[in-house]
C-alpha positions as semicolon CSV with decimal commas, in nm:
position;residue;x (nm);y (nm);z (nm)
1;M;9,627;-3,968;-0,791
2;L;9,270;-4,076;-0,857
3;Q;9,057;-4,189;-0,568
4;V;8,801;-4,452;-0,664
5;K;8,750;-4,602;-0,319
6;D;8,420;-4,412;-0,273
7;R;8,271;-4,568;-0,585
8;T;7,933;-4,734;-0,525
9;P;7,970;-5,106;-0,436
10;R;7,884;-5,350;-0,713
11;S;7,569;-5,492;-0,553
12;G;7,307;-5,358;-0,792
13;C;7,212;-5,464;-1,140
14;R;7,170;-5,339;-1,489
15;Y;6,805;-5,312;-1,592
16;F;6,824;-5,664;-1,736
17;C;7,076;-5,803;-1,493
18;S;7,110;-5,911;-1,131
19;I;7,446;-6,089;-1,140
20;L;7,778;-5,949;-1,020
21;F;7,949;-5,731;-1,276
22;N;8,305;-5,723;-1,397
23;D;8,478;-5,408;-1,282
24;P;8,473;-5,159;-1,573
25;F;8,778;-4,989;-1,430
26;S;8,992;-5,300;-1,441
27;A;8,864;-5,377;-1,792
28;N;8,996;-5,047;-1,922
29;Y;9,174;-4,858;-1,649
30;E;9,278;-4,558;-1,856
31;A;8,928;-4,506;-1,992
32;G;8,781;-4,587;-1,651
33;S;9,002;-4,330;-1,479
34;R;8,903;-4,062;-1,725
35;W;8,538;-4,159;-1,671
36;V;8,566;-4,108;-1,293
37;I;8,699;-3,756;-1,348
38;R;8,404;-3,671;-1,570
39;L;8,154;-3,818;-1,325
40;H;8,279;-3,591;-1,050
41;N;8,183;-3,295;-1,269
42;V;7,825;-3,409;-1,332
43;G;7,577;-3,190;-1,148
44;D;7,208;-3,238;-1,077
45;N;7,123;-2,923;-1,272
46;L;7,257;-3,053;-1,607
47;K;7,010;-3,130;-1,882
48;I;6,897;-3,490;-1,931
49;S;6,832;-3,581;-2,293
50;I;6,766;-3,892;-2,503
51;R;6,885;-3,911;-2,863
52;N;6,978;-4,159;-3,134
53;A;7,318;-4,319;-3,082
54;L;7,607;-4,221;-3,309
55;E;7,912;-4,423;-3,403
56;N;8,134;-4,189;-3,204
57;D;7,942;-4,287;-2,888
58;I;8,086;-4,637;-2,908
59;N;8,359;-4,595;-2,643
60;E;8,107;-4,478;-2,383
61;I;7,861;-4,752;-2,484
62;M;8,125;-5,022;-2,447
63;L;8,236;-4,892;-2,108
64;I;7,874;-4,916;-1,989
65;E;7,839;-5,262;-2,142
66;Q;8,155;-5,391;-1,975
67;G;8,040;-5,257;-1,640
68;S;7,694;-5,409;-1,670
69;F;7,743;-5,773;-1,765
70;H;7,939;-6,080;-1,669
71;A;8,251;-6,098;-1,889
72;N;8,119;-6,404;-2,072
73;I;7,806;-6,225;-2,195
74;V;7,949;-5,886;-2,288
75;E;7,875;-5,825;-2,655
76;S;8,136;-5,698;-2,898
77;R;8,215;-5,351;-3,025
78;D;8,143;-5,456;-3,384
79;V;7,799;-5,588;-3,287
80;F;7,706;-5,253;-3,132
81;L;7,842;-5,057;-3,428
82;D;7,631;-5,267;-3,666
83;R;7,323;-5,196;-3,455
84;I;7,389;-4,822;-3,476
85;R;7,447;-4,832;-3,853
86;I;7,158;-5,058;-3,950
87;F;6,880;-4,953;-3,713
88;P;6,980;-4,613;-3,570
89;Q;6,625;-4,522;-3,472
90;G;6,622;-4,830;-3,250
91;F;6,942;-4,737;-3,064
92;L;6,910;-4,458;-2,808
93;V;7,147;-4,306;-2,556
94;L;7,068;-4,100;-2,248
95;E;7,295;-3,804;-2,175
96;I;7,343;-3,585;-1,871
97;G;7,498;-3,272;-2,011
98;N;7,737;-3,419;-2,268
99;L;7,800;-3,742;-2,076
100;V;7,643;-4,065;-2,205
101;V;7,523;-4,257;-1,898
102;G;7,294;-4,516;-2,056
103;Y;7,185;-4,684;-2,377
104;I;6,916;-4,913;-2,518
105;C;6,927;-5,095;-2,852
106;S;6,683;-5,308;-3,045
107;E;6,596;-5,491;-3,367
108;L;6,280;-5,532;-3,574
109;W;6,173;-5,891;-3,628
110;E;5,892;-6,057;-3,816
111;H;5,620;-6,153;-3,570
112;S;5,629;-6,518;-3,466
113;E;5,439;-6,690;-3,189
114;D;5,719;-6,945;-3,146
115;I;6,045;-6,756;-3,184
116;P;6,351;-6,966;-3,280
117;A;6,596;-6,976;-2,991
118;G;6,881;-6,891;-3,229
119;N;6,736;-6,545;-3,287
120;F;6,834;-6,452;-2,932
121;R;7,194;-6,569;-2,957
122;L;7,427;-6,323;-2,788
123;N;7,665;-6,141;-3,023
124;H;7,455;-6,226;-3,328
125;T;7,479;-5,979;-3,614
126;I;7,170;-5,764;-3,647
127;T;7,154;-5,837;-4,020
128;E;7,070;-6,201;-3,944
129;V;6,720;-6,125;-3,815
130;H;6,641;-5,754;-3,854
131;R;6,366;-5,663;-4,100
132;N;6,284;-5,301;-4,177
133;D;5,915;-5,392;-4,205
134;G;5,912;-5,611;-3,893
135;T;5,633;-5,559;-3,640
136;Q;5,800;-5,715;-3,334
137;L;6,063;-5,511;-3,149
138;Y;6,337;-5,713;-2,981
139;I;6,516;-5,529;-2,700
140;S;6,868;-5,658;-2,752
141;S;7,047;-5,471;-2,473
142;L;7,010;-5,195;-2,217
143;G;7,271;-5,056;-1,978
144;I;7,315;-4,772;-1,731
145;L;7,645;-4,646;-1,599
146;Q;7,686;-4,782;-1,247
147;E;7,701;-4,444;-1,073
148;H;7,367;-4,346;-1,232
149;R;7,156;-4,653;-1,158
150;K;6,841;-4,645;-0,945
151;K;6,748;-4,300;-1,077
152;G;6,484;-4,410;-1,328
153;Y;6,706;-4,368;-1,635
154;G;6,653;-4,725;-1,754
155;K;6,277;-4,672;-1,742
156;K;6,313;-4,344;-1,932
157;L;6,509;-4,514;-2,211
158;F;6,270;-4,809;-2,227
159;S;5,962;-4,587;-2,241
160;E;6,111;-4,356;-2,503
161;L;6,210;-4,645;-2,730
162;E;5,864;-4,799;-2,700
163;K;5,698;-4,466;-2,783
164;R;5,920;-4,405;-3,087
165;A;5,888;-4,760;-3,217
166;I;5,509;-4,749;-3,199
167;A;5,498;-4,413;-3,378
168;E;5,768;-4,472;-3,641
169;C;5,771;-4,849;-3,696
170;R;5,413;-4,945;-3,611
171;I;5,517;-5,239;-3,399
172;S;5,253;-5,468;-3,249
173;S;5,465;-5,637;-2,981
174;M;5,795;-5,623;-2,792
175;V;6,014;-5,914;-2,678
176;L;6,318;-5,955;-2,457
177;V;6,513;-6,225;-2,275
178;V;6,593;-6,231;-1,906
179;S;6,772;-6,484;-1,685
180;V;6,561;-6,699;-1,454
181;R;6,793;-6,569;-1,179
182;W;6,697;-6,204;-1,229
183;G;6,383;-6,199;-1,019
184;A;6,373;-5,823;-0,971
185;A;6,395;-5,761;-1,346
186;I;6,123;-6,018;-1,417
187;R;5,888;-5,845;-1,173
188;I;5,956;-5,508;-1,336
189;Y;5,877;-5,644;-1,681
190;E;5,560;-5,814;-1,559
191;K;5,451;-5,486;-1,403
192;H;5,494;-5,321;-1,743
193;G;5,288;-5,577;-1,932
194;F;5,544;-5,842;-2,032
195;R;5,450;-6,209;-1,999
196;E;5,661;-6,524;-2,026
197;I;5,614;-6,705;-2,358
198;Q;5,900;-6,957;-2,363
199;R;6,227;-7,065;-2,202
200;I;6,571;-7,140;-2,346
201;K;6,784;-7,389;-2,155
202;Y;7,139;-7,295;-2,054
203;F;7,123;-6,970;-2,253
204;F;7,353;-6,750;-2,046
205;D;7,722;-6,833;-2,032
206;D;7,747;-6,720;-1,671
207;S;7,870;-6,914;-1,371
208;A;7,538;-7,099;-1,340
209;R;7,466;-7,157;-1,712
210;S;7,131;-6,994;-1,646
211;D;6,814;-7,056;-1,846
212;A;6,655;-6,762;-2,026
213;I;6,293;-6,654;-2,006
214;V;6,154;-6,498;-2,323
215;M;5,895;-6,232;-2,241
216;R;5,654;-6,053;-2,473
217;K;5,436;-5,745;-2,445
218;Q;5,142;-5,708;-2,682
219;L;5,072;-5,348;-2,784
């Protein structure tokens, strides 16, 4: 019998998120049970690495996604697969040993001072807005497995993506959306050079129908 009662309480947040999560174990109990077994075997001496995501990472990515967001704003498996296929250099995963514990994904957009709100629509297909020659990097999603939060892994993924995008894609700015309710996340982004540029009313389909803040960092 598996014991999951010592699992960390769901009081934290994904790097973008400070709302209560759905339980990833109830969302997919068989996969969740197997995940707990693997977590118990993760040691502090295992190598931490960041690499481009592969299509066969999708089960781990979706488990992280389901454990990070309110059920109404979880994005679909097909959306993530399209992101991996179309812009693989903009989709990174962080591994401890051979266990994927976090991911970050992005799109390249044409630079615009006034970005259409529809560009940020959750579950949009990357082909709608991605441009290979775009100079503005949109951070579409970032998640860390619950048991590995508050260890700096989100920051590692964010910094590595920024470094690679500057070197390989010659971006001039980065944008993201964050709920007005996620004060801790907003302060983190401001500390790292992001500034509010616009708001989108009732963007998040959460319990409060929260507004979104669009933030940009000039590089």
